[in-house]
C-alpha positions, 0 to 999 in steps of 0.5 A: 967669122960668119955667125949663122942661124937656122930657122926650122929644124925638121928633117931638112933643117936639122941636117942643114944645121949639122952641116953648118955647125962644122963652120960655126959651132955657136950656131943659133937654132929655132924651131916651133917645137923647141925640143926638136932643136934641142935634140940636135945637141949643137949650138944654142936654141933660141926661144923665138925667131927674133932671138935666133936672128939677133947678132947673126950675119947669115940666117937660113930658113927651112920650113914646111911651107908659105904659112910657116915661113910668114909666121917665122919672118913676120909673126910676133917675135918674128925674124924681121922684128930684128932690124939688122943687116942680115942676109936671109937665105930662104931654102923652103919650097914656097913658090916665087910669090911668097919670096916676092912678098918677103923681099921688100919686108926684109929690105926694110930691116936693112937685110937682104934675101936669097931664095935657095931651095935644095935639090936632094934629100936630107941624106944628100945634104948630110954628105954635102952632095945636094944641089942648091939653086940660088936666086938673087944678086951676085954679091949676096950669093958670094956672101953666102957661098961658103955656108951653102957649099957645105950643103952641096953644089951652088948654082946661081940661076938668076935674080930673086925668085928664079930659084923658087920657080925652078924648084917647082919645075924640079918637084913637078918632074919628081911627081911625074917620075914617082907616079909613072914609076908606080904605074909601070911597076904594077903594069910590068908585074901585071904583064908577067915580069919579075917585080925586081927586074921591073924596078931595076930597069925603072931605077936605071932609067931614073936614078932618083928611084934607087933609094926608094926600092922599099916603097915600090917592092915591099910596100914600106913607105916609112920613114918618109924621105919626102912625105906625100903631103909635101909633094902635094903642096909643091905640085899645086904651087907649081900648077898655079905658077904654070897657070899664071904663065899660060903654060900647058902642063897636062902631064903635071896635072895628071900626076898631081891628081894621083898625088892628091888621091894618095894624100887623102889616105897616106899624107904622112908617108913617103911619096912612093905610097902612090903605088898603093893606088895602082895596086888598089886599081888592080884589086878592083879589076880582079874583083870585078872580073869574078 
């Protein structure tokens, strides 16, 4: 039986861990704040990444960004201090450069690395209904498939790093949708339309908006399905990738600017908080007209 470990038990990591505990009740968990891992009440909680990895055949990491991933893998008592033939599945949104940095370090230990970011919120993962983009060798993908299929549909998108790049494309699209929906929600209201009708149409055009009605209609952005600070990190990783490819992405840059502005005040709230800047623009116009 495959013995599993999960590094990182934030919102996404904890949901992944619960799904995987169904196939490995003895799953090992590690989180920088130990109490968050203990609160799950599953498997056993390790003191360090190395302790979690030791004896595991497959390790999933779901962390907040490149620095957190480097610390968990490469830091003192990091995962890679354990020199065993582990298959690592890196599910964080960290960009292809960090994946490329990690791969040779993993292989030095006798291990293998897949990049496998998730499309979908923790609620989708909890139902096994997310999508898992996977970059890496076919044999490694086959080895991880049973575990990843507990999370959602597995799509092998190419060699190592391909999934990390594709996830940045996906989250750039998400940023554009969230910002444009906020703009059109307020614009529709300004044009005299009922706000519920405006949102109904927007959500019909883009179903990703459906679970976020409270943000657009009621100015409720907590608890965050996806925090503004995290989208800001992702869209800037994407802009860096696009710039290196000499790609033209003016709309993505414009969406990033609005996300940046929102992050200055509401970084920890859901990404729907971008609508507040449009409502503020409306108030400014009204004040200027008096």
